[in-house]
N, C-alpha and C positions, 0 to 999 in steps of 0.2 A: 309082462305082468299085467294083470287086470287092474285098472285104475280104481275099481270099486272094492277090491280086496282090502286095502288098508281101512277104508271106511267101514266095511263090514266087521273087521276085527275091532275097531274102536267102538262101534255100536254094541258089539257083544260085551266088551269090557265095561262100557257104561251101564249096560243092562245088569251086569254082575254087581257093579257098585250100587246101583239103585236098589237091587234086591237085598244086598247086605244092609243098606241103610234102613230099609223097611223092616228087615228082620231084627235089627238092633232096636228099633222103635218098639216092636212087639215085645222084646225081652224087657224093655224099660217100662212097659205098660203105657205106652204113648201111642195115640192114634196117628199114623203117619200122614193121613190126609189132613187132619186138623193142624198138625205141625207145619205142613207145606202151605196150607191156606194162611196161617198166621205169618209165616215168613214172607209170603207173597204180599200180604197186606202191609207189612213193615216196609218192604221194598217200595211198594207203591207210595206209601206215605212219605218216605224219604225222597223219592223221585219227584213228587209234587213240590216238596220244599225246595229242592234244587232248582226246579223250573222257576219257582217264584223268585228265588234269590237271583238267578241268572237274569231274569227279566228286570228285576229291580236294579241290578248292578250293570246292566247293559252288556252282559256276557253272551256271546253268540255260541258258536260250535267249537270253541277252543277246548280240546279234550283235557289239557292240563288244568285249565281254569275250572272246568266242570268237575274234574276229579277232586280239586281242592274244595269245591263247594260240597261235594259228596262227603268228604272227610269232615268238614265243618258240621254238617247236619248230623252225621253219626256221633260226633263228639258231644253235640248238644243233647242227644237222646240218651247218652250214657251207655 
C-alpha cells in the first residue's frame, strides 16, 4: 500500500470540510476570510496572554500547565 494514499484521502476529506464551511458561511451571509482572520486574531491574542502568564509564573514547556493557562485565558475572555 502506498504510504501517501492515507494522507491523500485525509487531504481530500479536509478539503471537503473546508469547502462545506465556506459554503455555510456564504449561506449565513458571512465572509469566510473575515471570519478566519478574526479567529486567527483571537488565537494570537490568547496565545500572547498564555506566553506572558507562562513567563510570569515560570512555566516552561509543560504541556499540561500550558493547557491550563490556555483554559484560564479563554475563561477570562468569556
